[in-house]
DRENDO-1510 file (C-alpha; in Angstrom, 1 decimal, always signed):
<recs>
REC; n; res; u; v; w
REC; 1; MET; +0.0; +0.0; +0.0 .
REC; 2; GLU; +2.8; +2.4; +0.9 .
REC; 3; ALA; +4.5; +1.8; -2.5 .
REC; 4; GLY; +1.3; +2.6; -4.2 .
REC; 5; TRP; +1.0; +6.0; -2.4 .
REC; 6; ASP; +4.6; +6.8; -3.3 .
REC; 7; THR; +3.8; +6.1; -7.0 .
REC; 8; LEU; +0.6; +8.2; -6.9 .
REC; 9; LEU; +2.5; +11.1; -5.2 .
REC; 10; THR; +5.0; +10.9; -8.0 .
REC; 11; VAL; +2.3; +10.9; -10.7 .
REC; 12; LEU; +0.1; +13.5; -9.1 .
REC; 13; PRO; +2.3; +16.6; -9.9 .
REC; 14; TRP; +2.4; +15.6; -13.6 .
REC; 15; VAL; -1.4; +15.5; -13.7 .
REC; 16; LEU; -1.8; +18.8; -11.9 .
REC; 17; ALA; +0.9; +20.4; -14.1 .
REC; 18; SER; -0.9; +19.2; -17.2 .
REC; 19; VAL; -4.2; +20.7; -15.9 .
REC; 20; VAL; -2.5; +24.0; -15.2 .
REC; 21; VAL; -0.9; +24.0; -18.7 .
REC; 22; GLY; -4.3; +23.2; -20.3 .
REC; 23; VAL; -6.0; +26.1; -18.4 .
REC; 24; GLY; -3.1; +28.4; -19.2 .
REC; 25; ILE; -3.2; +27.6; -23.0 .
REC; 26; GLY; -6.9; +28.1; -23.0 .
REC; 27; PHE; -6.5; +31.5; -21.3 .
REC; 28; TYR; -3.8; +32.5; -23.8 .
REC; 29; LEU; -6.0; +31.4; -26.7 .
REC; 30; GLY; -8.9; +33.4; -25.3 .
REC; 31; LYS; -6.7; +36.5; -25.1 .
REC; 32; THR; -5.4; +36.2; -28.7 .
REC; 33; ALA; -8.8; +35.4; -30.1 .
REC; 34; SER; -10.4; +38.5; -28.4 .
REC; 35; PRO; -11.1; +41.5; -30.6 .
REC; 36; HIS; -8.2; +43.8; -31.0 .
REC; 37; HIS; -8.7; +47.5; -30.5 .
REC; 38; PRO; -8.3; +49.3; -33.9 .
REC; 39; ARG; -4.9; +50.9; -34.4 .
REC; 40; PRO; -4.7; +54.6; -35.1 .
REC; 41; GLU; -5.4; +55.4; -38.8 .
REC; 42; GLN; -1.9; +56.8; -39.2 .
REC; 43; GLN; -0.3; +53.4; -38.5 .
REC; 44; ARG; +0.8; +51.6; -41.6 .
REC; 45; GLU; -0.9; +48.5; -42.8 .
REC; 46; ALA; +2.5; +46.8; -42.7 .
REC; 47; ALA; +2.6; +47.1; -38.9 .
REC; 48; THR; -0.8; +45.3; -38.6 .
REC; 49; LEU; +0.4; +42.6; -41.0 .
REC; 50; ASN; +3.6; +42.1; -38.8 .
REC; 51; VAL; +1.5; +41.8; -35.7 .
REC; 52; LEU; -0.8; +39.2; -37.4 .
REC; 53; THR; +2.2; +37.3; -38.6 .
REC; 54; SER; +3.6; +37.2; -35.0 .
REC; 55; VAL; +0.3; +36.0; -33.7 .
REC; 56; LEU; +0.3; +33.2; -36.3 .
REC; 57; ALA; +3.7; +32.1; -35.2 .
REC; 58; ALA; +2.6; +32.1; -31.6 .
REC; 59; ALA; -0.5; +30.1; -32.5 .
REC; 60; GLU; +1.6; +27.5; -34.3 .
REC; 61; GLN; +3.9; +27.2; -31.3 .
REC; 62; LEU; +0.9; +26.8; -29.0 .
REC; 63; ASN; -0.4; +24.0; -31.2 .
REC; 64; GLN; +3.0; +22.2; -30.9 .
REC; 65; ASP; +3.0; +22.7; -27.1 .
REC; 66; VAL; -0.5; +21.3; -26.8 .
REC; 67; GLY; +0.5; +18.2; -28.8 .
REC; 68; THR; +3.7; +17.8; -26.6 .
REC; 69; HIS; +1.7; +18.0; -23.4 .
REC; 70; ASN; -0.9; +15.6; -24.7 .
REC; 71; THR; +1.8; +13.0; -25.3 .
REC; 72; GLU; +3.1; +13.5; -21.7 .
REC; 73; ILE; -0.4; +13.2; -20.3 .
REC; 74; GLN; -1.0; +10.0; -22.2 .
REC; 75; ALA; +2.2; +8.5; -20.8 .
REC; 76; VAL; +1.0; +9.4; -17.3 .
REC; 77; GLU; -2.3; +7.8; -18.0 .
REC; 78; ARG; -0.7; +4.5; -19.2 .
REC; 79; HIS; +1.5; +4.4; -16.2 .
REC; 80; LEU; -1.4; +5.1; -13.8 .
REC; 81; THR; -3.6; +2.5; -15.5 .
REC; 82; GLY; -0.9; -0.2; -15.1 .
REC; 83; MET; -0.6; +0.4; -11.3 .
REC; 84; LYS; -1.9; -2.5; -9.2 .
REC; 85; VAL; -3.9; -0.9; -6.4 .
REC; 86; ASP; -6.9; -1.8; -4.2 .
REC; 87; GLY; -9.2; -0.2; -1.6 .
REC; 88; MET; -8.9; +3.5; -1.2 .
REC; 89; MET; -6.0; +3.6; -3.6 .
REC; 90; ARG; -8.2; +2.2; -6.3 .
REC; 91; GLN; -10.7; +5.0; -5.7 .
REC; 92; ILE; -7.9; +7.6; -6.0 .
REC; 93; GLN; -6.6; +5.9; -9.1 .
REC; 94; GLN; -10.1; +6.1; -10.8 .
REC; 95; THR; -10.4; +9.8; -9.8 .
REC; 96; LEU; -7.1; +10.7; -11.3 .
REC; 97; LEU; -7.9; +8.8; -14.5 .
REC; 98; ALA; -11.1; +10.7; -14.8 .
REC; 99; GLU; -9.3; +14.0; -14.4 .
REC; 100; ILE; -6.8; +12.9; -17.0 .
REC; 101; SER; -9.6; +12.0; -19.4 .
REC; 102; SER; -11.1; +15.4; -18.8 .
REC; 103; VAL; -7.8; +17.2; -19.5 .
REC; 104; MET; -7.4; +15.2; -22.7 .
REC; 105; ASP; -10.9; +16.1; -23.9 .
REC; 106; ALA; -10.2; +19.8; -23.1 .
REC; 107; ASN; -6.9; +19.7; -24.9 .
REC; 108; LYS; -8.5; +18.1; -27.9 .
REC; 109; GLN; -11.1; +20.9; -28.0 .
REC; 110; LEU; -8.3; +23.4; -27.5 .
REC; 111; GLU; -6.4; +21.9; -30.5 .
REC; 112; ASP; -9.5; +22.1; -32.7 .
REC; 113; ASP; -10.2; +25.7; -31.6 .
REC; 114; LEU; -6.5; +26.7; -32.1 .
REC; 115; THR; -6.4; +25.2; -35.6 .
REC; 116; TYR; -9.6; +27.0; -36.5 .
REC; 117; ALA; -8.2; +30.3; -35.1 .
REC; 118; ARG; -4.9; +29.9; -36.9 .
REC; 119; LEU; -6.6; +29.2; -40.2 .
REC; 120; ARG; -8.8; +32.3; -39.8 .
REC; 121; MET; -5.8; +34.4; -39.0 .
REC; 122; GLU; -4.0; +33.1; -42.1 .
REC; 123; GLU; -7.0; +34.0; -44.2 .
REC; 124; GLN; -7.1; +37.5; -42.7 .
REC; 125; ALA; -3.4; +37.9; -43.3 .
REC; 126; GLN; -3.8; +37.0; -46.9 .
REC; 127; GLU; -6.7; +39.3; -47.3 .
REC; 128; LEU; -4.8; +42.2; -45.7 .
REC; 129; ASP; -1.8; +41.5; -47.9 .
REC; 130; ARG; -4.1; +41.5; -51.0 .
REC; 131; THR; -5.8; +44.7; -50.0 .
REC; 132; ARG; -2.4; +46.3; -49.4 .
REC; 133; ARG; -1.1; +45.3; -52.8 .
REC; 134; GLU; -4.3; +46.6; -54.5 .
REC; 135; ALA; -4.0; +49.9; -52.7 .
REC; 136; ARG; -0.6; +50.4; -54.4 .
REC; 137; THR; -1.5; +49.2; -57.9 .
REC; 138; ASP; -2.8; +51.2; -60.8 .
REC; 139; GLN; -5.8; +49.3; -62.0 .
REC; 140; LEU; -5.6; +50.6; -65.6 .
REC; 141; SER; -2.0; +49.9; -66.3 .
REC; 142; GLY; -1.4; +47.0; -63.9 .
REC; 143; VAL; +1.8; +48.6; -62.6 .
REC; 144; ALA; +2.3; +50.4; -59.2 .
REC; 145; ASN; +0.5; +53.6; -58.6 .
REC; 146; ARG; +1.9; +56.9; -57.3 .
REC; 147; LYS; +1.6; +55.8; -53.7 .
REC; 148; GLY; +3.5; +52.6; -54.5 .
REC; 149; PHE; +6.2; +54.5; -56.3 .
REC; 150; ASP; +6.7; +57.0; -53.5 .
REC; 151; GLU; +7.2; +54.2; -51.0 .
REC; 152; LYS; +9.6; +52.3; -53.3 .
REC; 153; LEU; +11.6; +55.4; -54.0 .
REC; 154; GLN; +12.0; +56.1; -50.3 .
REC; 155; MET; +13.0; +52.5; -49.7 .
REC; 156; MET; +15.6; +52.7; -52.5 .
REC; 157; LEU; +17.0; +56.0; -51.0 .
REC; 158; GLY; +17.3; +54.3; -47.6 .
REC; 159; ALA; +19.2; +51.3; -49.2 .
REC; 160; TRP; +21.5; +53.8; -50.9 .
REC; 161; LYS; +22.3; +55.7; -47.7 .
REC; 162; ARG; +22.8; +52.5; -45.6 .
REC; 163; GLN; +24.2; +50.0; -48.0 .
REC; 164; GLY; +25.4; +52.1; -51.0 .
REC; 165; LYS; +23.0; +50.4; -53.4 .
REC; 166; ARG; +22.9; +52.6; -56.4 .
REC; 167; PHE; +20.0; +53.0; -58.8 .
REC; 168; VAL; +18.7; +55.1; -61.7 .
REC; 169; LEU; +15.4; +56.9; -61.9 .
REC; 170; ALA; +13.7; +57.3; -65.3 .
REC; 171; LEU; +10.6; +59.3; -66.1 .
REC; 172; ALA; +8.9; +58.3; -69.4 .
REC; 173; ASP; +6.1; +60.2; -71.2 .
REC; 174; VAL; +4.0; +58.7; -74.0 .
REC; 175; ASP; +4.5; +61.1; -76.9 .
REC; 176; HIS; +1.5; +62.8; -78.4 .
REC; 177; PHE; -0.9; +61.1; -76.0 .
REC; 178; LYS; -3.4; +63.9; -76.2 .
REC; 179; TRP; -3.6; +63.4; -80.0 .
REC; 180; ILE; -4.4; +59.7; -79.4 .
REC; 181; ASN; -7.3; +60.7; -77.0 .
REC; 182; ASP; -8.5; +63.4; -79.4 .
REC; 183; THR; -8.4; +61.3; -82.5 .
REC; 184; HIS; -9.4; +57.9; -81.2 .
REC; 185; GLY; -11.2; +58.7; -78.0 .
REC; 186; HIS; -10.4; +58.2; -74.3 .
REC; 187; ALA; -11.2; +54.5; -74.5 .
REC; 188; ALA; -8.3; +54.1; -77.0 .
REC; 189; GLY; -6.1; +56.2; -74.7 .
REC; 190; ASP; -6.9; +53.9; -71.8 .
REC; 191; GLN; -6.0; +50.9; -73.9 .
REC; 192; VAL; -2.7; +52.5; -74.8 .
REC; 193; VAL; -1.9; +53.0; -71.1 .
REC; 194; SER; -2.9; +49.4; -70.4 .
REC; 195; ASN; -0.6; +48.2; -73.2 .
REC; 196; VAL; +2.3; +50.4; -72.1 .
REC; 197; GLY; +2.0; +48.9; -68.6 .
REC; 198; THR; +2.1; +45.4; -70.0 .
REC; 199; PHE; +5.1; +46.3; -72.1 .
REC; 200; LEU; +7.1; +47.8; -69.3 .
REC; 201; ARG; +6.4; +45.0; -66.9 .
REC; 202; GLY; +7.6; +42.5; -69.5 .
REC; 203; CYS; +10.9; +44.2; -70.2 .
REC; 204; LEU; +12.3; +45.0; -66.7 .
REC; 205; ARG; +14.5; +42.9; -64.6 .
REC; 206; GLU; +13.7; +41.6; -61.1 .
REC; 207; ASP; +15.7; +44.4; -59.5 .
REC; 208; ASP; +13.7; +47.0; -61.5 .
REC; 209; PHE; +10.4; +48.8; -60.7 .
REC; 210; VAL; +7.8; +50.5; -62.7 .
REC; 211; ALA; +4.8; +52.7; -61.7 .
REC; 212; ARG; +2.3; +54.9; -63.4 .
REC; 213; PHE; +3.3; +58.4; -62.3 .
REC; 214; GLY; +0.2; +60.0; -63.6 .
REC; 215; GLY; -1.8; +60.2; -66.8 .
REC; 216; ASP; +0.5; +59.1; -69.6 .
REC; 217; GLU; +3.7; +59.4; -67.5 .
REC; 218; PHE; +5.5; +56.3; -66.1 .
REC; 219; ALA; +8.4; +56.2; -63.6 .
REC; 220; LEU; +11.0; +53.4; -63.7 .
REC; 221; ILE; +13.7; +52.5; -61.2 .
REC; 222; PHE; +16.7; +50.5; -62.4 .
REC; 223; GLY; +18.4; +48.8; -59.5 .
REC; 224; ASN; +22.1; +48.3; -59.1 .
REC; 225; LEU; +23.0; +50.4; -62.2 .
REC; 226; ASP; +25.0; +53.6; -62.6 .
REC; 227; LEU; +23.8; +56.5; -64.8 .
REC; 228; ASP; +25.3; +55.3; -68.0 .
REC; 229; ASP; +24.0; +51.7; -67.8 .
REC; 230; GLY; +20.6; +52.8; -66.6 .
REC; 231; SER; +20.3; +55.4; -69.4 .
REC; 232; ALA; +21.4; +52.7; -71.9 .
REC; 233; VAL; +18.6; +50.5; -70.7 .
REC; 234; ALA; +16.1; +53.4; -71.0 .
REC; 235; GLU; +17.4; +53.9; -74.6 .
REC; 236; ARG; +16.8; +50.2; -75.4 .
REC; 237; ILE; +13.3; +50.5; -74.0 .
REC; 238; ARG; +12.6; +53.6; -76.1 .
REC; 239; ALA; +14.0; +52.0; -79.3 .
REC; 240; THR; +12.0; +48.8; -78.7 .
REC; 241; VAL; +8.7; +50.5; -78.1 .
REC; 242; ALA; +9.1; +52.7; -81.2 .
REC; 243; LYS; +9.0; +49.5; -83.3 .
REC; 244; LYS; +5.7; +48.3; -81.9 .
REC; 245; ASN; +2.1; +49.1; -82.7 .
REC; 246; PHE; -0.4; +49.1; -79.8 .
REC; 247; GLY; -3.9; +47.8; -80.4 .
REC; 248; LEU; -6.6; +50.3; -79.6 .
REC; 249; ARG; -9.6; +47.9; -79.7 .
REC; 250; VAL; -11.5; +50.6; -81.6 .
REC; 251; GLY; -12.4; +49.0; -84.9 .
REC; 252; GLU; -9.2; +46.9; -84.6 .
REC; 253; GLU; -7.1; +50.0; -85.1 .
REC; 254; GLN; -3.5; +50.3; -84.0 .
REC; 255; ALA; -1.3; +53.2; -83.1 .
REC; 256; ALA; +2.4; +53.7; -83.0 .
REC; 257; VAL; +3.7; +54.8; -79.7 .
REC; 258; THR; +7.0; +56.5; -78.7 .
REC; 259; PHE; +8.5; +57.5; -75.4 .
REC; 260; SER; +10.4; +60.6; -74.3 .
REC; 261; ILE; +12.6; +59.6; -71.3 .
REC; 262; GLY; +14.6; +61.5; -68.7 .
REC; 263; THR; +17.0; +59.8; -66.4 .
REC; 264; ALA; +19.0; +60.7; -63.2 .
REC; 265; ALA; +21.1; +58.5; -60.9 .
REC; 266; VAL; +21.1; +58.7; -57.1 .
REC; 267; TRP; +24.0; +60.6; -55.5 .
REC; 268; GLU; +25.2; +61.4; -52.0 .
REC; 269; GLY; +22.7; +63.7; -50.4 .
REC; 270; ALA; +20.0; +63.1; -53.0 .
REC; 271; THR; +16.3; +63.3; -51.8 .
REC; 272; ALA; +13.2; +62.1; -53.5 .
REC; 273; GLU; +12.4; +65.7; -54.5 .
REC; 274; THR; +15.8; +66.5; -56.0 .
REC; 275; LEU; +16.0; +63.2; -57.9 .
REC; 276; LEU; +12.6; +63.6; -59.4 .
REC; 277; GLU; +13.4; +67.2; -60.3 .
REC; 278; HIS; +16.6; +66.2; -62.2 .
REC; 279; ALA; +14.9; +63.3; -64.0 .
REC; 280; ASP; +12.0; +65.7; -64.9 .
REC; 281; GLN; +14.4; +68.3; -66.3 .
REC; 282; ALA; +16.0; +65.6; -68.5 .
REC; 283; LEU; +12.5; +64.5; -69.6 .
REC; 284; TYR; +11.5; +67.9; -70.7 .
REC; 285; ARG; +14.8; +68.3; -72.6 .
REC; 286; ALA; +14.0; +65.1; -74.5 .
REC; 287; LYS; +10.5; +66.4; -75.3 .
REC; 288; ASP; +11.8; +69.9; -76.3 .
REC; 289; SER; +14.4; +68.3; -78.6 .
REC; 290; GLY; +11.8; +66.6; -80.7 .
REC; 291; ARG; +10.5; +63.7; -78.6 .
REC; 292; ASN; +11.2; +60.0; -78.9 .
REC; 293; LYS; +14.6; +60.5; -77.2 .
REC; 294; VAL; +16.4; +59.8; -74.0 .
REC; 295; TYR; +18.3; +62.5; -72.0 .
REC; 296; CYS; +20.2; +62.1; -68.8 .
REC; 297; TYR; +20.9; +64.6; -66.0 .
REC; 298; ARG; +24.5; +64.4; -64.8 .
REC; 299; HIS; +25.3; +65.3; -61.2 .
REC; 300; PRO; +27.2; +67.3; -60.0 .
REC; 301; GLU; +28.0; +69.0; -63.3 .
REC; 302; GLY; +24.3; +69.8; -63.7 .
REC; 303; THR; +24.5; +69.1; -67.4 .
REC; 304; ILE; +21.8; +67.3; -69.5 .
REC; 305; THR; +23.0; +65.2; -72.3 .
REC; 306; PRO; +21.4; +63.0; -74.9 .
REC; 307; VAL; +21.7; +59.2; -74.8 .
REC; 308; THR; +22.3; +57.5; -78.2 .
REC; 309; SER; +21.6; +54.0; -79.4 .
REC; 310; ALA; +25.4; +53.6; -79.7 .
REC; 311; ALA; +25.6; +53.6; -75.9 .
REC; 312; PRO; +26.5; +50.1; -74.6 .
REC; 313; ALA; +23.6; +48.5; -72.9 .
REC; 314; ALA; +25.0; +46.4; -70.1 .
REC; 315; ILE; +21.6; +44.9; -69.2 .
REC; 316; ALA; +19.6; +42.7; -71.6 .
REC; 317; LEU; +16.2; +43.9; -72.4 .
REC; 318; GLU; +13.3; +41.3; -72.6 .
REC; 319; GLU; +11.0; +41.7; -75.6 .
REC; 320; ALA; +7.4; +42.2; -74.3 .
REC; 321; ALA; +4.5; +40.8; -76.3 .
REC; 322; VAL; +2.0; +43.7; -76.6 .
REC; 323; GLY; -1.3; +43.2; -78.2 .
</recs>
């Protein structure tokens, strides 16, 4: 009888600890499943997504912890069931087995609830990420919008200041876009913008970025390139698009499209405003000189020079299939 008591006293802390763990996990799940107070509107969506991702990781860890404790409780149950006891010890044994069974049932329910909560959070994280992408995408052209561009440019400037990652900014205007609208209608103009977006997405590298800056103007960022190489890529894009006809979906008509492009490379002390100003000055020089040309702004000289097709393009340009 005394040996049985010793064994029960050894097992009892395991059972009680498992009960406490079960209650603690249930309390934690209740806390994480409770409604969150809305964050201030000025907080970025990225912060919310990071919090949700952290909660997902915690939920996954909780799920693993519950499984581990279930395994431990099952081992205690087997040990307790195999004990040879009688009299009052038998009654205590049955009481402990009933408690263990209750804890196991509660943990099973907890696992189910935790799995459901985790799946719901994953669904919400995906929806938040989709909404965030849509908020930064121009629906007509399919490239980033001005908000997406502003964020990308700030990120590139931060990488330049901290890691020395160079890049080139290019501003591209569709030449005579007003004539297309006036001659073929705004629906045709919209189709040109859509086709230009498809073309630009198809001919940029993974390190590059394109956004619709506004109207018929697009902004491109060429990552890890200096001014000469970035301007050469811009020239290749200009020359390639000049050979294409863009479908207007207006009586199956097509229109030839050309770009005027201005480029500027990041430099020490550059800001988003000054970089845009320099690229814009180069763009207007390209337009004033007859359009369908690329000009680059050279800092610190402050000179604006043309880019010719003879310039060596260090980066291959993918041909985009444009309907």
